[in-house]
ChimeraX commands (.cxc) that place a marker at each C-alpha (Angstrom):
marker #1 position 20.71,-1.05,5.40 radius 0.5
marker #1 position 18.94,1.75,3.53 radius 0.5
marker #1 position 15.41,0.95,2.39 radius 0.5
marker #1 position 13.92,1.81,-0.94 radius 0.5
marker #1 position 10.27,2.74,-1.10 radius 0.5
marker #1 position 8.36,3.15,-4.31 radius 0.5
marker #1 position 5.75,5.85,-4.83 radius 0.5
marker #1 position 3.97,6.10,-8.14 radius 0.5
marker #1 position 2.45,9.45,-9.09 radius 0.5
marker #1 position -0.48,9.42,-11.51 radius 0.5
marker #1 position -0.41,13.08,-12.57 radius 0.5
marker #1 position -3.58,14.67,-11.20 radius 0.5
marker #1 position -5.24,11.33,-10.44 radius 0.5
marker #1 position -3.32,10.69,-7.23 radius 0.5
marker #1 position -0.47,8.57,-6.01 radius 0.5
marker #1 position 0.20,5.08,-4.84 radius 0.5
marker #1 position 2.85,4.07,-2.35 radius 0.5
marker #1 position 3.71,1.49,0.27 radius 0.5
marker #1 position 1.13,2.70,2.80 radius 0.5
marker #1 position -1.85,2.46,0.46 radius 0.5
marker #1 position -0.70,-0.90,-0.88 radius 0.5
marker #1 position -0.30,-2.21,2.68 radius 0.5
marker #1 position -3.81,-0.98,3.47 radius 0.5
marker #1 position -5.18,-2.83,0.43 radius 0.5
marker #1 position -3.37,-5.99,1.51 radius 0.5
marker #1 position -4.79,-5.68,5.03 radius 0.5
marker #1 position -8.30,-5.16,3.67 radius 0.5
marker #1 position -7.88,-8.35,1.64 radius 0.5
marker #1 position -6.76,-10.31,4.70 radius 0.5
marker #1 position -9.09,-8.71,7.29 radius 0.5
marker #1 position -12.22,-8.41,5.14 radius 0.5
marker #1 position -12.91,-4.97,6.61 radius 0.5
marker #1 position -11.65,-1.44,6.09 radius 0.5
marker #1 position -11.95,-0.58,9.77 radius 0.5
marker #1 position -10.16,-3.78,10.89 radius 0.5
marker #1 position -7.42,-3.14,8.32 radius 0.5
marker #1 position -7.00,0.40,9.63 radius 0.5
marker #1 position -6.89,-0.78,13.25 radius 0.5
marker #1 position -4.23,-3.35,12.40 radius 0.5
marker #1 position -2.12,-0.47,11.05 radius 0.5
marker #1 position -2.84,1.85,14.02 radius 0.5
marker #1 position -4.88,4.05,11.70 radius 0.5
marker #1 position -8.17,5.70,12.55 radius 0.5
marker #1 position -11.38,4.47,10.99 radius 0.5
marker #1 position -11.82,7.85,9.29 radius 0.5
marker #1 position -8.30,7.86,7.82 radius 0.5
marker #1 position -8.65,4.32,6.48 radius 0.5
marker #1 position -11.90,5.25,4.75 radius 0.5
marker #1 position -10.37,8.45,3.35 radius 0.5
marker #1 position -7.49,6.49,1.85 radius 0.5
marker #1 position -9.84,3.92,0.33 radius 0.5
marker #1 position -11.87,6.76,-1.22 radius 0.5
marker #1 position -8.67,8.27,-2.66 radius 0.5
marker #1 position -7.60,4.90,-4.04 radius 0.5
marker #1 position -10.97,4.20,-5.62 radius 0.5
marker #1 position -11.12,7.68,-7.17 radius 0.5
marker #1 position -7.64,7.31,-8.69 radius 0.5
marker #1 position -8.57,4.42,-10.95 radius 0.5
marker #1 position -11.14,3.80,-13.67 radius 0.5
marker #1 position -12.91,1.21,-11.54 radius 0.5
marker #1 position -13.03,0.61,-7.79 radius 0.5
marker #1 position -10.25,-1.40,-6.17 radius 0.5
marker #1 position -12.17,-1.89,-2.92 radius 0.5
marker #1 position -15.81,-2.87,-2.67 radius 0.5
marker #1 position -17.41,-2.17,0.71 radius 0.5
marker #1 position -20.69,-3.53,2.01 radius 0.5
marker #1 position -22.54,-1.51,4.62 radius 0.5
marker #1 position -23.19,-2.94,8.07 radius 0.5
marker #1 position -26.37,-4.44,9.35 radius 0.5
marker #1 position -27.36,-7.55,11.30 radius 0.5
marker #1 position -24.53,-9.54,9.75 radius 0.5
marker #1 position -22.13,-6.58,9.71 radius 0.5
marker #1 position -20.43,-4.97,6.77 radius 0.5
marker #1 position -17.17,-5.81,5.18 radius 0.5
marker #1 position -14.89,-5.04,2.30 radius 0.5
marker #1 position -13.15,-6.99,-0.41 radius 0.5
marker #1 position -10.68,-6.12,-3.08 radius 0.5
marker #1 position -11.99,-6.24,-6.59 radius 0.5
marker #1 position -10.07,-8.21,-9.22 radius 0.5
marker #1 position -8.55,-4.87,-10.30 radius 0.5
marker #1 position -7.44,-4.23,-6.70 radius 0.5
marker #1 position -5.68,-7.59,-6.56 radius 0.5
marker #1 position -4.08,-6.86,-9.93 radius 0.5
marker #1 position -2.80,-3.50,-8.67 radius 0.5
marker #1 position -1.10,-5.16,-5.70 radius 0.5
marker #1 position 0.56,-7.73,-7.99 radius 0.5
marker #1 position 1.90,-4.99,-10.29 radius 0.5
marker #1 position 3.09,-2.78,-7.43 radius 0.5
marker #1 position 4.90,-5.63,-5.67 radius 0.5
marker #1 position 6.51,-6.71,-8.97 radius 0.5
marker #1 position 7.76,-3.14,-9.55 radius 0.5
marker #1 position 9.07,-3.08,-5.99 radius 0.5
marker #1 position 10.94,-6.41,-6.38 radius 0.5
marker #1 position 12.54,-5.33,-9.65 radius 0.5
marker #1 position 13.56,-1.95,-8.26 radius 0.5
marker #1 position 15.10,-3.53,-5.17 radius 0.5
marker #1 position 16.97,-6.05,-7.28 radius 0.5
marker #1 position 18.26,-3.36,-9.63 radius 0.5
marker #1 position 19.43,-1.08,-6.81 radius 0.5
marker #1 position 20.79,-3.58,-4.25 radius 0.5
marker #1 position 24.48,-2.88,-4.91 radius 0.5
marker #1 position 23.89,0.88,-4.83 radius 0.5
marker #1 position 21.98,0.65,-1.55 radius 0.5
marker #1 position 24.84,-1.38,-0.09 radius 0.5
marker #1 position 27.34,1.27,-1.26 radius 0.5
marker #1 position 25.22,4.02,0.29 radius 0.5
marker #1 position 25.10,2.09,3.54 radius 0.5
marker #1 position 28.88,1.83,3.58 radius 0.5
marker #1 position 29.30,5.62,3.38 radius 0.5
marker #1 position 26.44,6.53,5.72 radius 0.5
marker #1 position 26.90,7.41,9.38 radius 0.5
marker #1 position 25.11,4.21,10.43 radius 0.5
marker #1 position 27.43,2.19,8.16 radius 0.5
marker #1 position 30.62,3.42,9.83 radius 0.5
marker #1 position 32.32,1.11,12.26 radius 0.5
marker #1 position 32.87,2.39,15.76 radius 0.5
marker link #1:1,2 radius 0.2
marker link #1:2,3 radius 0.2
marker link #1:3,4 radius 0.2
marker link #1:4,5 radius 0.2
marker link #1:5,6 radius 0.2
marker link #1:6,7 radius 0.2
marker link #1:7,8 radius 0.2
marker link #1:8,9 radius 0.2
marker link #1:9,10 radius 0.2
marker link #1:10,11 radius 0.2
marker link #1:11,12 radius 0.2
marker link #1:12,13 radius 0.2
marker link #1:13,14 radius 0.2
marker link #1:14,15 radius 0.2
marker link #1:15,16 radius 0.2
marker link #1:16,17 radius 0.2
marker link #1:17,18 radius 0.2
marker link #1:18,19 radius 0.2
marker link #1:19,20 radius 0.2
marker link #1:20,21 radius 0.2
marker link #1:21,22 radius 0.2
marker link #1:22,23 radius 0.2
marker link #1:23,24 radius 0.2
marker link #1:24,25 radius 0.2
marker link #1:25,26 radius 0.2
marker link #1:26,27 radius 0.2
marker link #1:27,28 radius 0.2
marker link #1:28,29 radius 0.2
marker link #1:29,30 radius 0.2
marker link #1:30,31 radius 0.2
marker link #1:31,32 radius 0.2
marker link #1:32,33 radius 0.2
marker link #1:33,34 radius 0.2
marker link #1:34,35 radius 0.2
marker link #1:35,36 radius 0.2
marker link #1:36,37 radius 0.2
marker link #1:37,38 radius 0.2
marker link #1:38,39 radius 0.2
marker link #1:39,40 radius 0.2
marker link #1:40,41 radius 0.2
marker link #1:41,42 radius 0.2
marker link #1:42,43 radius 0.2
marker link #1:43,44 radius 0.2
marker link #1:44,45 radius 0.2
marker link #1:45,46 radius 0.2
marker link #1:46,47 radius 0.2
marker link #1:47,48 radius 0.2
marker link #1:48,49 radius 0.2
marker link #1:49,50 radius 0.2
marker link #1:50,51 radius 0.2
marker link #1:51,52 radius 0.2
marker link #1:52,53 radius 0.2
marker link #1:53,54 radius 0.2
marker link #1:54,55 radius 0.2
marker link #1:55,56 radius 0.2
marker link #1:56,57 radius 0.2
marker link #1:57,58 radius 0.2
marker link #1:58,59 radius 0.2
marker link #1:59,60 radius 0.2
marker link #1:60,61 radius 0.2
marker link #1:61,62 radius 0.2
marker link #1:62,63 radius 0.2
marker link #1:63,64 radius 0.2
marker link #1:64,65 radius 0.2
marker link #1:65,66 radius 0.2
marker link #1:66,67 radius 0.2
marker link #1:67,68 radius 0.2
marker link #1:68,69 radius 0.2
marker link #1:69,70 radius 0.2
marker link #1:70,71 radius 0.2
marker link #1:71,72 radius 0.2
marker link #1:72,73 radius 0.2
marker link #1:73,74 radius 0.2
marker link #1:74,75 radius 0.2
marker link #1:75,76 radius 0.2
marker link #1:76,77 radius 0.2
marker link #1:77,78 radius 0.2
marker link #1:78,79 radius 0.2
marker link #1:79,80 radius 0.2
marker link #1:80,81 radius 0.2
marker link #1:81,82 radius 0.2
marker link #1:82,83 radius 0.2
marker link #1:83,84 radius 0.2
marker link #1:84,85 radius 0.2
marker link #1:85,86 radius 0.2
marker link #1:86,87 radius 0.2
marker link #1:87,88 radius 0.2
marker link #1:88,89 radius 0.2
marker link #1:89,90 radius 0.2
marker link #1:90,91 radius 0.2
marker link #1:91,92 radius 0.2
marker link #1:92,93 radius 0.2
marker link #1:93,94 radius 0.2
marker link #1:94,95 radius 0.2
marker link #1:95,96 radius 0.2
marker link #1:96,97 radius 0.2
marker link #1:97,98 radius 0.2
marker link #1:98,99 radius 0.2
marker link #1:99,100 radius 0.2
marker link #1:100,101 radius 0.2
marker link #1:101,102 radius 0.2
marker link #1:102,103 radius 0.2
marker link #1:103,104 radius 0.2
marker link #1:104,105 radius 0.2
marker link #1:105,106 radius 0.2
marker link #1:106,107 radius 0.2
marker link #1:107,108 radius 0.2
marker link #1:108,109 radius 0.2
marker link #1:109,110 radius 0.2
marker link #1:110,111 radius 0.2
marker link #1:111,112 radius 0.2
marker link #1:112,113 radius 0.2
marker link #1:113,114 radius 0.2
marker link #1:114,115 radius 0.2
marker link #1:115,116 radius 0.2
view
């Protein structure tokens, strides 16, 4: 079945898509940017770059990171970060619902939809 992915472009301020949202969700569950990146087979550097992009794209940070030390660092999503995930997932659900019959039709005429 074809998959629909949603990417939202914010003019010059950046973009938001399934990868960044998944990273935010992993940060929320892992409590760490590096652990979230590892769980997605992403380098530490790339995970931090994406978090910086995300935070710079909005009027307030979506991820709050604490530096390491004796007790270690960590990261949490801010209330705005949690709100962003809720909105993105709601958009995604509505888009999938609205396009389900069209995706099914596309599947039927695609090479992978043909019977052998």
